[in-house]
N, C-alpha and C positions, 0 to 999 in steps of 0.2 A: 569659506568658513564651513566647518563641519556641522552636520545636523546636531541638534541638542540631544544629549544622552549618548551620542556616538563617540567613537574614538577620536582623540585629538590629532592622531597621525593620519596622513593621507595614504592613498594606495601606493604600493611599491611601484617603482618605475619598471617598465617592460624589460629593460636590460638586466636589472637585478633578478627579476623573476626567472628569466631565461637562464641566468647563471646558476640560480638555485636548482632549477630543474636538471641542468647538466650535472651539477654536483651530486644530486640525489641519484641520478642514473649511474654515475661512476661509483658511488658508494655501494649501490646494490650489486653491480658487477663485481666489485672487489670482494663483497661478502660471499658471492658464489664462486669466486675463483679459488685456485689452489693456494696453499699457504705461502709458497715462494712468490706467487704473483702478487698476493697482498703485501708481502714485504717490499717488493720492488715499487709498488704504488706508494707505499708509505715513505720510502726513501725519496722518490720523485717529488711527492708533495712537500716533504721537508725541505728539499733543496729549493723548490719554488717559493716556499714561505720565507726561507732565509734570504733569497734574492729580493723579494718584495719588501721585506722589513728593513733590511740593512743596505739597500742600494743607495738611499739618500745619505745616511750618516757616513758610510764608508766611501761614498762617491765612486761607485764601481764603474760607472760609465767613463769618468775621467781617468780612472786607473787603467781601464782597458785601452783607452786612447794613448796613454803614456807608454804602455807596453808595446803597442803597435808601432809607435814612433821609434822606440828603442830598437825593435827588431828590424825596422826598415833601414836603419842606419848602420847595420852590421856589415862587415866586409865579407867577401867570398871565402876567405880563410876560415872565418868562424863557421860558416855553413858547412864547409868541408870537414872541419874538425867535429862538428856536431853529428853529421851523418856517419862519419867513421866510428865515433864513439857509440852511437846507437846501433850500428851494424855489429860492432864487437860485443856489446851487451846482449843483443838479441841472439847472436851466435852462441854465446855462453849458455843462455837459457835453453836454446834448442839442443845443444849437446847434453846438458843436464837432463832435459826432458827425455831425450832418446835413451840415455843410460838408465834412467829410472824405469822407463817402459821395458827395456830389455831385461832388467833384473826383477821387477815386481809385476809387470804386466799391466800397468795403469799409468796414466799421466799424473805427475806430481801436482800440477795446478788443479787438475780435475779432482784429485783425491782430497786436496786441502779444501776446495770449495764445497765438496759434498760432505766431508767429515766435520768441518768447523764453521763454514759460513752459512751453509744451508740450515743447520739448527738455530742459528741466531735470528734468521728471518722467518722462523716458524715452520720449516720443513722437517720431515722425519726421514731418516735413511732406511730404505727397505733392504736391510742386510739379509743375506741368505742365512737359514738356520745352521747352527754349528753342527757338523756331522759327528757321529760317534767316533771315538778315538780310533781312526783307521780300521773300520769294520770290526768293532768290538774288541779292540785291544791288541792288535798286532804291533810288535815292536818295530822301531826304526831299522834295526838290523835285518829283520826278516823282510822288510819292504825292499831294502837295497839288494838283498840276496835273491830276489825273485828272478827267474830266468827271463831274459829279455825277449828273445826271438825263438822260442821253442815252437816247432811246427807240429800240429796235431792232425791226426786222421780225421777227415770230414765225416761226421756221423751219418750224413745224408748223401754221401757220394753216389753218383749215378752209375749205371751199368755201361761198360765200355762198348760192348757190341750192340746193345739195344738202344742206347741213348747217345753216347759220345760219337760213335761211328756214324750213326744216322745223321747227326748234325753236320759231320764232315762231308757226308755224301751230298747233302742238300746245299750247303753253303760253300764248300771247298775250303773251309778254314779249319785248322787244327785246334780243337778246344783245349787240349792238354799240352802243357809244356814238357820238355824233356826232363827238366828238374823234378817236376811233379810225378811223372811216371817212374823216374828213378827212385824216388822216395817210396812209391808203391811197391816196386820190386824188392826194395829192402824190407818193407813190412811183410811181404809174402814170404820171404826167406826166413824172417824171424818167427812168423806165426805158424808156418806150415812145414818147417823142416826141423830136424833134430839130429843128434849124433848117431842114432841107430838106423838112419836111413840106408846106410851101406849094407845092412843085413837084408833089405828087401829090394829087389830089382826095380819094382814099379816106383818106389819112393826115391830111388837113386835117379831115375829118369826125370821125375818131377823136380828134384832138387836142381837139376840142370835147366829144366824148363823155366823156372822162375827167374833165372839169370839171363835168359834170351831177350834180346832187344826187339827182334822181329816178331810181330804178333802171329804170323803164319807159322813160324818155327815153334812158338809156344803151343799153338793148337795141335800141330803135328806131334809134338812130344807128349801131349796129353793123351792122344789116341794110342801112341805107343805104350804108355803106362797102362791104359785100360786093356790092351792086348795081353800084357803080362799079368795083370790082376784086375779082374772085372769089378772088384770092390774098392778101387782106389778113390777115396773121397775127394782128395785134392785135385785129381784129374777132372772130375765132374765140376768142381768149383771153377777151374780155369775155363772150361767150355761154357759154363753158364755166364761167366763174366765177359768173355771175349768172342765166342763163336755165335751165341744166341743173338738173333737180330730183333727179337721181340721179347717183351716181359713174360709172355706165356711160355715161350721156349726156355727162357732162363729159369722159370719156376720149375719146369720139368727136370732140368738138370740138377737143380738144387734139391729136389725131392729124392732123386737117386743118390745125391751126395749125403743127404740126411740119413737115408737107410744104411748106407755103408759106414757113415761116420758114427752112428749110434752103436753099431756092432763092434767097431774097432775100439770105441770108447769103453764099452763094457769089458772087453778083454784087457785093456790097459788098467782099469780099476782093480781087477782081480790080482794083478801081479806088479803093481806100481811100487810096492815096498821091498821088492827083492833086490834092487840095486839102484844106484843113481841114474843109470841109463834108462831104466824103466820109469823112473820119476819124470825124466825129461820127455820120454815118449808120451806119458799121460798128459803133461802140460801141452804138448803139441796136439794131441787128439782132442783135448778140451778146447783149445783155440779153434780147431777146425769145426767142432760141433757148435760152438757159440756163433762163429761166423756164419755158418750155414743157416742156423735158425734165425739169425737176425736178417739175413738177406731174404729168406722166405717171408718173414713178416713184412719186409719192405716191398716184396712182390705183391703180397696181398693188399697192401696200402695203395700201390699204384694201379692195381686192377679193380679198385673200388670196394674191396671187402674190408672196410675199416674196422669193424668190430672184431673180426677175426684177427686182424693185425694187432689190435690193442691187446687182445688176450694172449697172443704169442709173445708179445714184448713183456707183458707182466709176468708170464710164466718164466721167461728167460731171466728176468731180473731176480725172481725169487729163487730160481735154481742155482744161479751163479751170482750171489750178492757181492762177492769180492771183486768182480770185474767192472766196478763202477768207472774205471778210467776209460772204458770203451764208450762212455756217454750214451748208453742205450736210452736213458731217460729223455734225451733230446728227440729221438725218434718217437717216443711215447707222447711227448708234449705236442708234437706236430699232428699226430693222429688224433689225439683228444681234441685239439682245436678244430680239426675238420669235422668231428662229431658235435662240436659246440658244447662239449661237456666241460663247462668252465669250472664247476665245482671240483671235478677230478683234476683239472689242470692246476687249480690252486693247491690241492693236496700234494701233487707231485712237486710243485715249487716249494712248498713248506718243508719238504724232505731234502731237496737238493740245493736250494738257494741258501747255502751255509758258508761260513767263513773258511771252513777247513777244506772246501773243495774249490778248484779253479773256476772262476766265474766264466760265463760265456755270453755272447750276444743273445742266444736263444733264451737263456734264463732271465737276463736283465730286461729285454724288450718284451718277453711274454708277461713278466710281472707288471711292466708299464701298461701293456695292453689291457690287462684285467682291471687295473686301477682306472684307466681311461674309459673302459666300458661302462663304469658306474655313473659317469658324468658327461660323456661325450655327446650323447643325444640331445641334451638340453644346453650344452655349452655355447656361449656366444662371447666373443672378445669384447664387444661393445658393452654388453650387460655386465660382464665381469669387471671391466674398468670402472663402471659406475658404482656398483655395490660392493666390489671386492670379491675375493675368492672364498668359497666355502671350504669347510674342512676336507670334504671329499675331493674337491678340485685341487686344493693344495697338495694332498697326497698323490693325486694323479700327476701333477706337474713335477713334484719331487721325484717320482718314479721315472718320469721321462728324462729328467736331468741326470739321474743316476745311470740310466741306460746310455744316454748320449755321452756321458763322460767315459764310460767303459769303452764304447766303440762309436766314435763320432762320424763314421762313414755311412752308417746305416740309414739315417733319415733321408738322404738324397735319393737313395734307391726306393725307399718306401713311398716317398712323395713323387717318384718318377721324374726327378730332375736329372738323373743319370740313367743310361740304358743298362740293362742287365745282360750278363753273359752266362753260359753254363758254369756252375760252380766247380772249382777244382777238386781233386781227390784229397788234397791236404789244405789246411787253412792255418792262418796265423792269427791267434786270438788278438783282438783289438785292432786288427788290420783290415785292409780293403777286401782281402780274400774271404775273411769271415763275414763281412758285411754282404758280399755277393751271395755267399752260401745261405745266409739267413733270409735275406729278402727274396731270393729265388723261390723259397718254399713258403714263406710266411706273409708275403704281400697280400695274398688272397684273404688271409685271416684278418688283417687290418682293414681291408676293404669291406669285409662282411659286417663289421661293427660300425654302425652309422655314427659319423662325427669323430671317429678315432683319429683318422688322418688329419682332419681339420684341427683337432687339439694338438697333435704333434706339430703341425705346420706353425701354429701360433706360439709354441713354447720352446721348440728345440734350439733355436738360435740364441735364446737368452742364456743357455747353459754356458756358452763360451765366455760370458762375462763373470762366471762363477768359478770356472776351472782355474786352478792355480797355474801360474805362468812364471818362468818357462816350464817346459814339459818335464823337466827333471823333478818337479815337485808333484806330490800326490795329494788327492783330496779325499775321495771316497775309496779309491783303489790305489794300487801301487803305481809308481810313476809310469807315464806313457813311454813305451819303448821307442828309442830313437832310430832303430834299424828296420822298422816295419816297411818302409817304402822299398828298400832294396830287396827284402824277402818277398814282398808281394809281386814285384816285377818278375821274379823268377817263378812264382806260382801261377800267375795269371797270364793269359795269352797276350801276344804282342799287339793284337788289334784292339785290345781293351785299354782305355785310358785309366791308369791306376790313380786312385784317389789318395791324396796325401792328407796329413793331419790339417784340418782347417785352421789356418793361422788367424790370430786376432787382428782386427783392423786397427790401424794407427789412430789414436785419439785425436780429437779436433785440435787440441792445443799444440800437438806436435806439428800438424799441418800449418797451424797459425804462426807458430814461432819460426818455422822454416820459411814461410812466405814473408814474414816480417824481416827476417835476416836477409833474405835475397833482395827484398825491396830497398831496404836501407843501404845495402852494399851497392846496389845499382845507382841509388841517389849519390852516394859518395863518389863513385866513379864518374858520373856525369858532372858533378860539381868540380871535380879535379880537372876534367877535360874542357868543360865549358863553364867557367866560373861566372862570367857576366850574365850569360843566358839563364843560369840557374838562380841568380839573385833576382832577376826580373820575374822568374816563375814564382819564387818565394813571396815576393811582394804582391803578385797577383793573387796568390792563395790567401794572403793576409786580408786583401780587400774583400774577398769572397766571405771569409770567416767573420770579419768585423766590419761590415759596411757602415756602421754608425761612425766609425773613426776614419772613414775614407778621406775626408778633407784634410785631416792632420797628416795622413800618409802622403797625400799628393803634395802638401806644402813642404814636407821634409824632403821629398824627392827632388 
């Protein structure tokens, strides 16, 4: 009897109390879990409740026993037909999944589950932000008309005598390919020759020198030109590039070339309007002068006179603003990053990161580096996953995604997952050659900013789930060229493993349907070859799955 004034109910039984405690723990865990986890728990609880409430009225145990008896009395032909049918259906699903992945870059089942089923159970899709209409409004026609594999002169190409030859002496490996050097020979003929060279013996000798394949023959021809004319600027250029074995020697030759080039340039300016031949000579002399000043600035940069190099580059860009196709601003960006003048770097990017100019890895990744610099020091993947990304972190991640979509080969070099080689004299934009050239000079700038490489490591792989697929589609840029691998193999040395476009991994459901198709086909083959043995195997599986109805199965057998 209960005490007077107390409750008429006795204390709950220990089993009920334990069950209530377990239920409360499950409820708390579900409240702290993700929305999709709460949805799965709700479905599981609903199924359990359905079984508890309706097992007696529907006599589920007897129904399961009847089904087991029915399956145990089936003939081997039925099992063979069942496995063949399941194999055929799973094969069709696999073929459809593969076709859908090849066309759209994602699994159909995965897409349906994320787009339709996940919202029903409380999840939200983290879809990437819709980009601007192809970089602020370029038409589809202009996208398709973009040149696929145009090779560009590397703005930061090294000196042959002082750097490339030194590497060959030390390692015994040729850092430049014949194709790359042949392109340089064509560049030299276009930059440093014109139709009026036949009027001057020294220029005639140099015109032949640029066509020579043997370096010693070119150097000998340059000395012959200087014997004919001590003020032959192009002869000094060739000696600075190929005979000088140190940057100091190269700078001396370039200073002599600058003195001769400025004198010839002033003469060409005074008479360039007299005839088309004089105009062509002025263009040639302008090219020589710009080339010499640029290489002098690069010599100053390599010798540690960074501020002097920056001033020379700025003066050169102001004096010849129409020669933006030479990409002198990329030399300026690298020098400013060495000075850690990030405000000046941002000002240069604001001027040259424009839709009307060809993008480059230097522009895209430098912009990403500046955005990452604002958040990388305090960035933590664990913290970001708990509280979400801030606005500055979202901007940094989007900048990294933009850079990776432009050139997907760069991150492995920056993260030192692939070894670097000397950059070639020509690069293919969005190709492995451009990635090597960028990382060779800019890796130190990423290392200098604390946490920048960590942020890149945490985010760059996620880009490939956002890049349109197949590669013929574009997202933020024009479609990725399909011929980059072939061109890069001609530009990069043979001992370097050329990076190809990182392919998307096959989704889980394609692997699952392929395994299901193979497994069911194997079962069909075994059932056809060993029907009696497979029937025994099927009955054994039924006993394991429904042990409650085991007596009925044994009786029917």
